[in-house]
Structure formats: C-alpha cells, structure tokens
C-alpha positions as protocol buffer text, in pm:
chain_id: "A"
residue {
  index: 1
  type: UNK
  ca { x: 8400 y: 8760 z: 17496 }
}
residue {
  index: 2
  type: UNK
  ca { x: 8414 y: 8616 z: 17144 }
}
residue {
  index: 3
  type: UNK
  ca { x: 8362 y: 8986 z: 17007 }
}
residue {
  index: 4
  type: UNK
  ca { x: 8653 y: 9111 z: 17203 }
}
residue {
  index: 5
  type: UNK
  ca { x: 8873 y: 8820 z: 17080 }
}
residue {
  index: 6
  type: UNK
  ca { x: 8787 y: 8911 z: 16713 }
}
residue {
  index: 7
  type: UNK
  ca { x: 8862 y: 9274 z: 16775 }
}
residue {
  index: 8
  type: UNK
  ca { x: 9207 y: 9184 z: 16940 }
}
residue {
  index: 9
  type: UNK
  ca { x: 9296 y: 8949 z: 16634 }
}
residue {
  index: 10
  type: UNK
  ca { x: 9200 y: 9228 z: 16399 }
}
residue {
  index: 11
  type: UNK
  ca { x: 9417 y: 9478 z: 16561 }
}
residue {
  index: 12
  type: UNK
  ca { x: 9721 y: 9244 z: 16562 }
}
residue {
  index: 13
  type: UNK
  ca { x: 9667 y: 9168 z: 16193 }
}
residue {
  index: 14
  type: UNK
  ca { x: 9642 y: 9541 z: 16076 }
}
residue {
  index: 15
  type: UNK
  ca { x: 10023 y: 9614 z: 16122 }
}
residue {
  index: 16
  type: UNK
  ca { x: 10111 y: 9302 z: 15934 }
}
residue {
  index: 17
  type: UNK
  ca { x: 9863 y: 9393 z: 15653 }
}
residue {
  index: 18
  type: UNK
  ca { x: 10003 y: 9741 z: 15634 }
}
residue {
  index: 19
  type: UNK
  ca { x: 10353 y: 9629 z: 15594 }
}
residue {
  index: 20
  type: UNK
  ca { x: 10257 y: 9384 z: 15324 }
}
residue {
  index: 21
  type: UNK
  ca { x: 10050 y: 9651 z: 15118 }
}
residue {
  index: 22
  type: UNK
  ca { x: 10280 y: 9938 z: 15153 }
}
residue {
  index: 23
  type: UNK
  ca { x: 10597 y: 9717 z: 15119 }
}
residue {
  index: 24
  type: UNK
  ca { x: 10456 y: 9585 z: 14792 }
}
residue {
  index: 25
  type: UNK
  ca { x: 10383 y: 9940 z: 14665 }
}
residue {
  index: 26
  type: UNK
  ca { x: 10734 y: 10039 z: 14738 }
}
residue {
  index: 27
  type: UNK
  ca { x: 10898 y: 9761 z: 14552 }
}
residue {
  index: 28
  type: UNK
  ca { x: 10692 y: 9728 z: 14241 }
}
residue {
  index: 29
  type: UNK
  ca { x: 10599 y: 10005 z: 13998 }
}
residue {
  index: 30
  type: UNK
  ca { x: 10419 y: 9941 z: 13673 }
}
residue {
  index: 31
  type: UNK
  ca { x: 10587 y: 10239 z: 13528 }
}
residue {
  index: 32
  type: UNK
  ca { x: 10936 y: 10158 z: 13631 }
}
residue {
  index: 33
  type: UNK
  ca { x: 11213 y: 10147 z: 13379 }
}
residue {
  index: 34
  type: UNK
  ca { x: 11244 y: 9771 z: 13386 }
}
residue {
  index: 35
  type: UNK
  ca { x: 10872 y: 9726 z: 13336 }
}
residue {
  index: 36
  type: UNK
  ca { x: 10878 y: 9969 z: 13025 }
}
residue {
  index: 37
  type: UNK
  ca { x: 11167 y: 9796 z: 12859 }
}
residue {
  index: 38
  type: UNK
  ca { x: 10971 y: 9469 z: 12821 }
}
residue {
  index: 39
  type: UNK
  ca { x: 10685 y: 9659 z: 12649 }
}
residue {
  index: 40
  type: UNK
  ca { x: 10902 y: 9846 z: 12389 }
}
residue {
  index: 41
  type: UNK
  ca { x: 11049 y: 9679 z: 12077 }
}
residue {
  index: 42
  type: UNK
  ca { x: 11430 y: 9678 z: 12076 }
}
residue {
  index: 43
  type: UNK
  ca { x: 11440 y: 9878 z: 11747 }
}
residue {
  index: 44
  type: UNK
  ca { x: 11251 y: 10173 z: 11910 }
}
residue {
  index: 45
  type: UNK
  ca { x: 11447 y: 10460 z: 12069 }
}
residue {
  index: 46
  type: UNK
  ca { x: 11321 y: 10617 z: 12393 }
}
residue {
  index: 47
  type: UNK
  ca { x: 11508 y: 10939 z: 12322 }
}
residue {
  index: 48
  type: UNK
  ca { x: 11265 y: 11222 z: 12255 }
}
residue {
  index: 49
  type: UNK
  ca { x: 11324 y: 11432 z: 11941 }
}
residue {
  index: 50
  type: UNK
  ca { x: 11156 y: 11709 z: 11754 }
}
residue {
  index: 51
  type: UNK
  ca { x: 10958 y: 11512 z: 11516 }
}
residue {
  index: 52
  type: UNK
  ca { x: 10880 y: 11798 z: 11279 }
}
residue {
  index: 53
  type: UNK
  ca { x: 11262 y: 11886 z: 11268 }
}
residue {
  index: 54
  type: UNK
  ca { x: 11325 y: 11523 z: 11176 }
}
residue {
  index: 55
  type: UNK
  ca { x: 11106 y: 11572 z: 10869 }
}
residue {
  index: 56
  type: UNK
  ca { x: 11238 y: 11917 z: 10779 }
}
residue {
  index: 57
  type: UNK
  ca { x: 11604 y: 11829 z: 10815 }
}
residue {
  index: 58
  type: UNK
  ca { x: 11629 y: 11768 z: 10428 }
}
residue {
  index: 59
  type: UNK
  ca { x: 11517 y: 12118 z: 10356 }
}
residue {
  index: 60
  type: UNK
  ca { x: 11792 y: 12368 z: 10233 }
}
residue {
  index: 61
  type: UNK
  ca { x: 11580 y: 12664 z: 10348 }
}
residue {
  index: 62
  type: UNK
  ca { x: 11734 y: 12857 z: 10639 }
}
residue {
  index: 63
  type: UNK
  ca { x: 11427 y: 12847 z: 10865 }
}
residue {
  index: 64
  type: UNK
  ca { x: 11273 y: 12487 z: 10891 }
}
residue {
  index: 65
  type: UNK
  ca { x: 10922 y: 12489 z: 10728 }
}
residue {
  index: 66
  type: UNK
  ca { x: 10706 y: 12186 z: 10690 }
}
residue {
  index: 67
  type: UNK
  ca { x: 10387 y: 12146 z: 10491 }
}
residue {
  index: 68
  type: UNK
  ca { x: 10091 y: 11928 z: 10613 }
}
residue {
  index: 69
  type: UNK
  ca { x: 9778 y: 11781 z: 10470 }
}
residue {
  index: 70
  type: UNK
  ca { x: 9514 y: 11563 z: 10612 }
}
residue {
  index: 71
  type: UNK
  ca { x: 9247 y: 11567 z: 10872 }
}
residue {
  index: 72
  type: UNK
  ca { x: 9034 y: 11415 z: 11139 }
}
residue {
  index: 73
  type: UNK
  ca { x: 8698 y: 11265 z: 11142 }
}
residue {
  index: 74
  type: UNK
  ca { x: 8448 y: 11133 z: 11394 }
}
residue {
  index: 75
  type: UNK
  ca { x: 8145 y: 11274 z: 11559 }
}
residue {
  index: 76
  type: UNK
  ca { x: 7994 y: 11593 z: 11680 }
}
residue {
  index: 77
  type: UNK
  ca { x: 7756 y: 11566 z: 11984 }
}
residue {
  index: 78
  type: UNK
  ca { x: 7436 y: 11769 z: 11943 }
}
residue {
  index: 79
  type: UNK
  ca { x: 7147 y: 11732 z: 12166 }
}
residue {
  index: 80
  type: UNK
  ca { x: 7287 y: 11410 z: 12321 }
}
residue {
  index: 81
  type: UNK
  ca { x: 7324 y: 11242 z: 11974 }
}
residue {
  index: 82
  type: UNK
  ca { x: 7631 y: 11186 z: 11752 }
}
residue {
  index: 83
  type: UNK
  ca { x: 7647 y: 11325 z: 11404 }
}
residue {
  index: 84
  type: UNK
  ca { x: 7918 y: 11276 z: 11137 }
}
residue {
  index: 85
  type: UNK
  ca { x: 8186 y: 11529 z: 11159 }
}
residue {
  index: 86
  type: UNK
  ca { x: 8511 y: 11605 z: 10968 }
}
residue {
  index: 87
  type: UNK
  ca { x: 8793 y: 11853 z: 10981 }
}
residue {
  index: 88
  type: UNK
  ca { x: 9019 y: 11874 z: 10681 }
}
residue {
  index: 89
  type: UNK
  ca { x: 9351 y: 12075 z: 10702 }
}
residue {
  index: 90
  type: UNK
  ca { x: 9604 y: 12214 z: 10471 }
}
residue {
  index: 91
  type: UNK
  ca { x: 9875 y: 12420 z: 10622 }
}
residue {
  index: 92
  type: UNK
  ca { x: 10233 y: 12492 z: 10719 }
}
residue {
  index: 93
  type: UNK
  ca { x: 10447 y: 12490 z: 11038 }
}
residue {
  index: 94
  type: UNK
  ca { x: 10737 y: 12726 z: 11082 }
}
residue {
  index: 95
  type: UNK
  ca { x: 11016 y: 12646 z: 11337 }
}
residue {
  index: 96
  type: UNK
  ca { x: 11058 y: 12921 z: 11596 }
}
residue {
  index: 97
  type: UNK
  ca { x: 11332 y: 12748 z: 11801 }
}
residue {
  index: 98
  type: UNK
  ca { x: 11334 y: 12553 z: 12120 }
}
residue {
  index: 99
  type: UNK
  ca { x: 11086 y: 12300 z: 11976 }
}
residue {
  index: 100
  type: UNK
  ca { x: 10807 y: 12563 z: 11912 }
}
residue {
  index: 101
  type: UNK
  ca { x: 10635 y: 12562 z: 11572 }
}
residue {
  index: 102
  type: UNK
  ca { x: 10393 y: 12825 z: 11459 }
}
residue {
  index: 103
  type: UNK
  ca { x: 10098 y: 12661 z: 11272 }
}
residue {
  index: 104
  type: UNK
  ca { x: 9872 y: 12822 z: 11006 }
}
residue {
  index: 105
  type: UNK
  ca { x: 9607 y: 12617 z: 10833 }
}
residue {
  index: 106
  type: UNK
  ca { x: 9296 y: 12646 z: 10618 }
}
residue {
  index: 107
  type: UNK
  ca { x: 9028 y: 12404 z: 10744 }
}
residue {
  index: 108
  type: UNK
  ca { x: 8717 y: 12264 z: 10594 }
}
residue {
  index: 109
  type: UNK
  ca { x: 8480 y: 12171 z: 10870 }
}
residue {
  index: 110
  type: UNK
  ca { x: 8172 y: 11957 z: 10820 }
}
residue {
  index: 111
  type: UNK
  ca { x: 7912 y: 11871 z: 11080 }
}
residue {
  index: 112
  type: UNK
  ca { x: 7635 y: 11643 z: 10928 }
}
residue {
  index: 113
  type: UNK
  ca { x: 7517 y: 11863 z: 10641 }
}
residue {
  index: 114
  type: UNK
  ca { x: 7663 y: 12194 z: 10747 }
}
residue {
  index: 115
  type: UNK
  ca { x: 7995 y: 12323 z: 10608 }
}
residue {
  index: 116
  type: UNK
  ca { x: 8251 y: 12602 z: 10679 }
}
residue {
  index: 117
  type: UNK
  ca { x: 8603 y: 12707 z: 10566 }
}
residue {
  index: 118
  type: UNK
  ca { x: 8811 y: 12893 z: 10806 }
}
residue {
  index: 119
  type: UNK
  ca { x: 9175 y: 12989 z: 10907 }
}
residue {
  index: 120
  type: UNK
  ca { x: 9320 y: 12793 z: 11200 }
}
residue {
  index: 121
  type: UNK
  ca { x: 9624 y: 12934 z: 11403 }
}
residue {
  index: 122
  type: UNK
  ca { x: 9816 y: 12797 z: 11686 }
}
residue {
  index: 123
  type: UNK
  ca { x: 10128 y: 12634 z: 11797 }
}
residue {
  index: 124
  type: UNK
  ca { x: 10279 y: 12276 z: 11803 }
}
residue {
  index: 125
  type: UNK
  ca { x: 10513 y: 12192 z: 12093 }
}
residue {
  index: 126
  type: UNK
  ca { x: 10651 y: 11861 z: 12196 }
}
residue {
  index: 127
  type: UNK
  ca { x: 10383 y: 11642 z: 12052 }
}
residue {
  index: 128
  type: UNK
  ca { x: 10096 y: 11872 z: 12145 }
}
residue {
  index: 129
  type: UNK
  ca { x: 9897 y: 12083 z: 11899 }
}
residue {
  index: 130
  type: UNK
  ca { x: 9667 y: 12384 z: 11982 }
}
residue {
  index: 131
  type: UNK
  ca { x: 9466 y: 12555 z: 11714 }
}
residue {
  index: 132
  type: UNK
  ca { x: 9182 y: 12807 z: 11708 }
}
residue {
  index: 133
  type: UNK
  ca { x: 8985 y: 13009 z: 11464 }
}
residue {
  index: 134
  type: UNK
  ca { x: 8646 y: 13165 z: 11376 }
}
residue {
  index: 135
  type: UNK
  ca { x: 8427 y: 13129 z: 11072 }
}
residue {
  index: 136
  type: UNK
  ca { x: 8075 y: 13122 z: 10936 }
}
residue {
  index: 137
  type: UNK
  ca { x: 7867 y: 12815 z: 10869 }
}
residue {
  index: 138
  type: UNK
  ca { x: 7711 y: 12802 z: 10516 }
}
residue {
  index: 139
  type: UNK
  ca { x: 7375 y: 12870 z: 10699 }
}
residue {
  index: 140
  type: UNK
  ca { x: 7510 y: 13204 z: 10813 }
}
residue {
  index: 141
  type: UNK
  ca { x: 7587 y: 13129 z: 11184 }
}
residue {
  index: 142
  type: UNK
  ca { x: 7909 y: 13271 z: 11317 }
}
residue {
  index: 143
  type: UNK
  ca { x: 8111 y: 13031 z: 11528 }
}
residue {
  index: 144
  type: UNK
  ca { x: 8442 y: 12974 z: 11679 }
}
residue {
  index: 145
  type: UNK
  ca { x: 8642 y: 12651 z: 11712 }
}
residue {
  index: 146
  type: UNK
  ca { x: 8905 y: 12542 z: 11978 }
}
residue {
  index: 147
  type: UNK
  ca { x: 9123 y: 12232 z: 11904 }
}
residue {
  index: 148
  type: UNK
  ca { x: 9380 y: 12075 z: 12138 }
}
residue {
  index: 149
  type: UNK
  ca { x: 9534 y: 11743 z: 12091 }
}
residue {
  index: 150
  type: UNK
  ca { x: 9841 y: 11523 z: 12061 }
}
residue {
  index: 151
  type: UNK
  ca { x: 10030 y: 11401 z: 11745 }
}
residue {
  index: 152
  type: UNK
  ca { x: 10298 y: 11136 z: 11694 }
}
residue {
  index: 153
  type: UNK
  ca { x: 10479 y: 10994 z: 11389 }
}
residue {
  index: 154
  type: UNK
  ca { x: 10343 y: 10649 z: 11272 }
}
residue {
  index: 155
  type: UNK
  ca { x: 10606 y: 10383 z: 11312 }
}
residue {
  index: 156
  type: UNK
  ca { x: 10759 y: 10288 z: 10978 }
}
residue {
  index: 157
  type: UNK
  ca { x: 10561 y: 10535 z: 10783 }
}
residue {
  index: 158
  type: UNK
  ca { x: 10793 y: 10853 z: 10728 }
}
residue {
  index: 159
  type: UNK
  ca { x: 10601 y: 11179 z: 10721 }
}
residue {
  index: 160
  type: UNK
  ca { x: 10268 y: 11040 z: 10852 }
}
residue {
  index: 161
  type: UNK
  ca { x: 10148 y: 11139 z: 11185 }
}
residue {
  index: 162
  type: UNK
  ca { x: 9855 y: 11045 z: 11387 }
}
residue {
  index: 163
  type: UNK
  ca { x: 9662 y: 11327 z: 11545 }
}
residue {
  index: 164
  type: UNK
  ca { x: 9393 y: 11288 z: 11823 }
}
residue {
  index: 165
  type: UNK
  ca { x: 9199 y: 11580 z: 11961 }
}
residue {
  index: 166
  type: UNK
  ca { x: 9166 y: 11560 z: 12335 }
}
residue {
  index: 167
  type: UNK
  ca { x: 8972 y: 11889 z: 12344 }
}
residue {
  index: 168
  type: UNK
  ca { x: 8762 y: 11984 z: 12042 }
}
residue {
  index: 169
  type: UNK
  ca { x: 8453 y: 12201 z: 12043 }
}
residue {
  index: 170
  type: UNK
  ca { x: 8254 y: 12441 z: 11828 }
}
residue {
  index: 171
  type: UNK
  ca { x: 8072 y: 12728 z: 11986 }
}
residue {
  index: 172
  type: UNK
  ca { x: 7790 y: 12913 z: 11813 }
}
residue {
  index: 173
  type: UNK
  ca { x: 7855 y: 13293 z: 11863 }
}
residue {
  index: 174
  type: UNK
  ca { x: 7488 y: 13374 z: 11844 }
}
residue {
  index: 175
  type: UNK
  ca { x: 7342 y: 13154 z: 12115 }
}
residue {
  index: 176
  type: UNK
  ca { x: 7649 y: 13022 z: 12303 }
}
residue {
  index: 177
  type: UNK
  ca { x: 7578 y: 12667 z: 12235 }
}
residue {
  index: 178
  type: UNK
  ca { x: 7887 y: 12441 z: 12239 }
}
residue {
  index: 179
  type: UNK
  ca { x: 7925 y: 12128 z: 12031 }
}
residue {
  index: 180
  type: UNK
  ca { x: 8188 y: 11885 z: 12135 }
}
residue {
  index: 181
  type: UNK
  ca { x: 8381 y: 11688 z: 11886 }
}
residue {
  index: 182
  type: UNK
  ca { x: 8518 y: 11346 z: 11913 }
}
residue {
  index: 183
  type: UNK
  ca { x: 8779 y: 11301 z: 11629 }
}
residue {
  index: 184
  type: UNK
  ca { x: 9114 y: 11159 z: 11522 }
}
residue {
  index: 185
  type: UNK
  ca { x: 9305 y: 11098 z: 11193 }
}
residue {
  index: 186
  type: UNK
  ca { x: 9621 y: 11110 z: 11004 }
}
residue {
  index: 187
  type: UNK
  ca { x: 9822 y: 11405 z: 10882 }
}
residue {
  index: 188
  type: UNK
  ca { x: 10091 y: 11388 z: 10617 }
}
residue {
  index: 189
  type: UNK
  ca { x: 10392 y: 11614 z: 10658 }
}
residue {
  index: 190
  type: UNK
  ca { x: 10672 y: 11691 z: 10422 }
}
residue {
  index: 191
  type: UNK
  ca { x: 10957 y: 11957 z: 10405 }
}
residue {
  index: 192
  type: UNK
  ca { x: 10920 y: 12251 z: 10179 }
}
residue {
  index: 193
  type: UNK
  ca { x: 11226 y: 12264 z: 9958 }
}
residue {
  index: 194
  type: UNK
  ca { x: 11230 y: 12617 z: 9822 }
}
residue {
  index: 195
  type: UNK
  ca { x: 11110 y: 12968 z: 9873 }
}
residue {
  index: 196
  type: UNK
  ca { x: 10870 y: 12929 z: 9573 }
}
residue {
  index: 197
  type: UNK
  ca { x: 10704 y: 12626 z: 9740 }
}
residue {
  index: 198
  type: UNK
  ca { x: 10650 y: 12847 z: 10047 }
}
residue {
  index: 199
  type: UNK
  ca { x: 10498 y: 13130 z: 9835 }
}
residue {
  index: 200
  type: UNK
  ca { x: 10273 y: 12882 z: 9653 }
}
residue {
  index: 201
  type: UNK
  ca { x: 10143 y: 12739 z: 9983 }
}
residue {
  index: 202
  type: UNK
  ca { x: 10103 y: 13087 z: 10138 }
}
residue {
  index: 203
  type: UNK
  ca { x: 9870 y: 13171 z: 9840 }
}
residue {
  index: 204
  type: UNK
  ca { x: 9681 y: 12846 z: 9889 }
}
residue {
  index: 205
  type: UNK
  ca { x: 9618 y: 12938 z: 10254 }
}
residue {
  index: 206
  type: UNK
  ca { x: 9459 y: 13269 z: 10175 }
}
residue {
  index: 207
  type: UNK
  ca { x: 9087 y: 13243 z: 10208 }
}
residue {
  index: 208
  type: UNK
  ca { x: 8919 y: 13411 z: 9909 }
}
residue {
  index: 209
  type: UNK
  ca { x: 8669 y: 13674 z: 10012 }
}
C-alpha cells in the first residue's frame, strides 16, 4: 500500500516538475542579448566588420592588399607524445570582394628537429582562415599540411591578430601517417601602400629552387 502511495505522489509531482523545468528554460537564456551586454565593455562595438579591410583602408591601391608576418607555435603529437612545433608565415592577402580574401604565404615549419619551407595558399573569410600546401622535410620525406582556424584583431593593438588553428595536421605522403598540431600565435598585418611594395613581397614569396 505504501508503495502505491509513493507512485501516486510521484505521478502528481511530475507535471509540476515539468512546468518548472521547461518554464525556466523558456524564460532564461545564457546567450540572450541582455546577458551578453553585461559581459561586453561599453567601448566595444558588437557590429561585425571586415577586419582586414579595416587595416587596408589606408592603402591608395585600387585593390585592397595587406601583408602579414608572424606565426604560431605549440605542439605536434607523434606516437602519443608532444614535441615542439612552430609555423612561421610571411604572406599577403588580396581582397576579392564580399569579405573574401585570397591568401598566399611562405611558411617555415618546424617539428622538433625537422624543418621545411613551403608555399601555403587558401582563403580568409569572416574571421576564418583555411590554408593548405605540400613540401619536403629536410630529411627528404614529402608531406602535405592542412590548416583551418580562426583569427581576430587584438583589442587596442592595431594590426595585431590572434590566430588559433582548430584543425592542423601534417600528413606524410610516403606512409600516410598524420601528425596533429596544437598551435596558436599572433600575426602582424599592415597595408601595402604601393605597387612596388607588392612586387617586392611577391619576390619574397617565391621559393628559390
């Protein structure tokens, strides 16, 4: 009899509990506009802009072009262990319209005591960067690299961007082994002010055979 009474009480309580839970979910939202406002400084605008265009707006060149230098560092995971790893980049981004930038870069890649220089190409769109390339390690092994990540301007540091790779991996083309990378860093971006500067950078981005 006591068992039946407990079941009956539980059944009566379930609708009340459901109203409380779902009613609370319906009226509180951690990502609601009111909640966001309290976390963001008053001086910060929530309006999204093309951050590369903000940098290149000073350039007199018809087509917006920016130069960037910097890199990321962190770890390469090999055989379940982490080894020092770095990617240094020098390159340019050319505006194609609608927030799309074509990116071309020379990269110096280091994994522990192995090194490689290669060309990376890709696109930057709305704070997201995708790059890819192929090269040869100094030991002779061919590889390819895929990089996908996010970038954003650093507050109160004009021209400086933080870059974090959400997907980064090197694949050995001989044996298919993939090496994940865990890296982030800072990239320095500035406008190119003349055609001569663009030509000089293009020469710098050419890998010598």
